[in-house]
N, C-alpha and C positions, 0 to 999 in steps of 0.2 A: 504494500500500500504506500502510495506517495505521500510524503509529509509536506502538506501545504502551509504549515505554520511559518510565520515570519518572525525571525529573531528580533526582538525589540532593540532599538538603538540604545547602547549603553550611555549613561550620563556623561562619562568621561569623553566618549567619542563626540557627543553632541556639543560639549564645551569646546572641543578642538575645532569642530566645524564652524561654530559661531565665532570663535576667536579669529580663525583664518579669514572669514568673510568680512568681519567688522572690526578688525584689530585696531585700525587707526582711530575710529570713533571711540572704541572701548579704552584705548590708551589715553585719549583726552579726558574721558569721564573718570578714569582711574586716577589720573594726576590730580584732577580737581577734587575728587573724593578724599584722597590722602591729604591734600592741603586743607580741606575743610575740617579734618580731624586734628591735624597738627598745628595749623596756622590759619584760622578762619579769616583774619584780615587779608592775608595774601591770597587766599582762595577767591575772595570777593574782588580783589584788585586784579588778579589774573583773568577772571571772568570779564570784568569790565574792560580790561585792556584788549582781550581777544575780540569781544563784540565790537568795540570801537574801531579796532584795526580792520576787521572785516567790513564794517560799514564804510570806512574810508577808502578801501580798495574796491568797493562794489562796482563802480563804473568800469574800471579796468577788468574786473572779474567777468562782468556781463559781456563785455566786448570780446574777451578771450574765449568765453564759452561759445559765443556766436561764430567766431572764426573757426574754432575746432569742429563744431557741428556742421558748419557749411562745407569744410574741406572733405569730411567723410561723406556727407549726403550727396554732394555733386560729383564725387569721385575725383576731385582735383588732385588728390594725393597720388593718383595713377600716373600723373605727368612725370613722376620721378624716373620712369622707365626711359625717358628721352635723354636722361643724363648719362646713360651707359651705352651710347652709340657714337661712333666717330673715331678719330685718331686719339692715341693715348693722352696727349697733352690736352686736347679738347675735352676728353672725358674727365680728366682730373679737374679742370676748371668748372665744368658743368656739375660734376658731383659735389664740389665744394659749395656751389650756389644752391643746389638742390638740398643738400644736407642742412643748410642754414634755414630752410623754410619747411622742412619735412617734419611731421608730427611724431617723431620716434624718440623714445627715451633711451638711456644707455642699455637697458635690458631688452626693450621692445625692438631695438634695431637688430639684435642678434639673429633671429630667424631669417630676416631679409638678407643679412650678410651671408649666411649659409647658402641661401638660394642663389645669390649672385656668384659666389665662388664656385659652387657646384655646376653652374651653367657656363663657366669658363670666362666670366668677366675678369679683366686684368685686375690683379691685386692692388695695383696703384690707385685705380679709380675706386675700388671697393673701400680701401683704407681711407681715402679722402672722405667719402660719404660717411663711413663708420665713425670718424673722428668729429666731423662737423655736425652731424645730425643731433646728437644728444645735448649739445651746448645751447642751441637756440632754435626756435620755431616762431611763427607769428603770434601764437597765444602767449608763449613765454616772453616775447618782446614786449607785448602790451603790459603784462604783469610786472616785468622788470622795470619798465618805465614808471609804472605806478608806485612801486615800492622803493626803487633805488634811484630813479631819475632818468630822464631821457638820455643824457650823456652816457650813463653807465650802460643802458640798454644798447646803444649804438656800439659802444666799445665791446660788449659781449658778442654782438653780431659779427663785428669785424674779427674778433678772436676766433669765432667758430669757423669763418671762412679761411682765415689765416692758418689755423691749426690743421684744417683739412688739406689745404694746399701744401703745407709743410710735410705732412705725412705722405701725401701722394707723391711729392717730388723725391723724398727719401726712398720710398719703396720703388719708384720708377728707376732710379739710378741703381739700386741694389739688384733689381731683377734684370736690368740690362747687363749687369756684370755676371749674371748667372746664378744669383742667390734667390732664396725664398720661392723656389719652385714647389708645386703641389702643396699649397698652404694648409688645406684641410687635413684633420686627423683621419685615420682609417675608419671607415664605417659611418662617417657623417653623411647624412642624406642631403636632400635639396632644400631643406629649410622650412618646409611646411608652410604655415601662414606667411604671407608676404610674397611668396614666390609668384603667385598669379599676377601680381601687380607688374612684375617684370616680364613674365612670359607672354601674357596676353592682356595688356592694359585695356580696360573698358573705356568707352568714350565718356567724356565729361558732360554731365547734365547741368549746365549752368543755370537754367530756369527751373530749378527743382520744385518750386512752389506750384507748378501747374499740375503735378500728379499727386493724388492723395497718398500713395505709398511713400513718395519721397518726402512729403510734408510730415507724415507719421515718423519716418526715419529721422528727420531733422529733430523732431520733438524728443525721440528716444535718445539720440546722441546728445542733445543739449542737456537733458536730465542726467544722463550718465556722466558727462563732463562736469556738470554742476556739482554733483555729489562728490566726484573725485577731487576737484579742486578745493571745495569747501572743507572736506575732512582733513586734507593735508595742510591747508592754510590755518585752520582752527588749531590743529596740533602745534604748528610752527609758532603761531602767535602766543599760545600758552607757554611754550618753551622760551620764547623771547622774553615774555614777562618775567619768568623765573631767572633768566640770564641777567636781565637788567637789575633785578632785585638782589641777586646773590653774588654776582661777579663784579668786583669794584672796577670802575672805569680805569683806575690807575694801573690795574693788572693787565687789562687789555692793551692799554697804550704801551706799557713796558714790553710786552711780548710781541704784539702784532702792529704796533704803531711805529712812528719814526720814518726816516728817509732812507735807510739802508736796504740792502737786498735780503738781509736775514728774515724780516717779517714776511716778505714775499715767498721765500723758500719754505718757511714754516707753513704759510697758508696753502702752498701747493701740496706739501706732504700730508698735512692734516685733512685736506679735502677728501683724500681717498677713504679713510675709515670713518670720518665724521659726517659724510654727505648722506642725507636721508632720501631726498627727493628734490627734483629741480624746483618745484613750487614751494616746498617746505623750507628749502635752504635760503630762499630770498629774504624772508623776514629775519631769519637768524643772522645772516650777514649784514642786513640793514641795521640790526640792533648793535652788532659789533662795531660797525663803522661809526655809528652814533656815539659809541663809547671810546673811540680812539683808534680803531683798526685802520690801517692804511688802505685806501681804496684799491691800490694795486694788489695787496694781499687778499682783499675780498674777491676781486676778479679772478685771481689765480686759484683761490679756493673753489669758486663756482665752476671754473673750466676744468680743473683737475678732477674734482668730485663728479661732475657731470659725465665725464668720459670713463673714468676708472673707478667708480664706486665699487665696493667689494662684491656685491651680487653680479655686476656686469663683468668684473675681472674674472670671477670664477667661471661664468658662462663662456667667456672668451677662451680661457684656458682649456675648457672642455671641447671647444670647437676647432681651434687651430693648433698647428705645431709650435713647439716652444720658441723657435726662432722668430716666428711671426708675432707671437705673444710678447717677446722681448722688445721688438720694434714698436709694437702698439703701446707698451708701457713707457718706453723711453721717449717716444714722440709726444705722448699725452702729457707726461710730467714736464718734459723740456719745453713743449709749446705753451703749457699753462704758465710756467715760470716766466718765459719770454713775454707773453702777452701781459702778465701782471706787471712786469718791469716797465714795459712800454707805456702802459696806462699810468703807472706811477709817475714817470717823467712827464707825461702829458698833463697830469693834474698839477704838477709843480710849475709848468711853463706859464 
């Protein structure tokens, strides 16, 4: 006789599922709950700070949500396929520009990278896109301008393009000399999601509002992006409030301020383990800059962390051979340091 009974979900398993799905919201709630028990005035101040900060960034947040939902609904992100056609030098240039406007984070770009490499796209162009994409996109530009200022947003965009071009040029020269052949590890497939955008890009539906299904898709994407950005910004603003309350400005100025190259080097290295998320990092860096962190060190932190955050680095290590991984790390950290240094001198001029 067949047993048709269904084993009930264990409480521990349910807790794990809930935590994985809502861990960012729960982290914010947990922090505020602990503060409420240990330091009620700080709990009230952190809540007030986070709500006020969210309200202040609301116009930029809404614009960012609209841009992201529009890109997915219209299929404008399929245009990145055009960046990987033509002569190598042209591909590097186009890949850098496409990377600066594409909506991929440091982890989200990994499947697409696997697809491109498996399809035989030159590593130089792939590395260019790989490095430029996580640093900036239109939504990130709008939020960066709102949180850090327009000048910082422009600098971060130029850093994305420059980092991509630097990586592409380095890899192009190395591959011409016979190195970095067969970059993927054995057994790596064609990348899964993201591959279709390159193999068979769909036409862009610019006037998406004419079709009910496209309007519905825009609504779903807008809601999804809204929840994603709000949860990360809420957590970031709560952490920023604690950082402002607990870390003396003098300490920040002593470690990450000043005019030398040491603060920029520290910002570059700290960006790798300390980087949470591109959107969450903005308020944290903004708070540090307000306390005395050198703007160049802040830019270096965002660029280095955006490309080489620990989850992304682990995924890259599993994807490509050690030589390619070493180039990826070296160019990422070196490029972040250089862009931070250039921005530092620019702000002093």
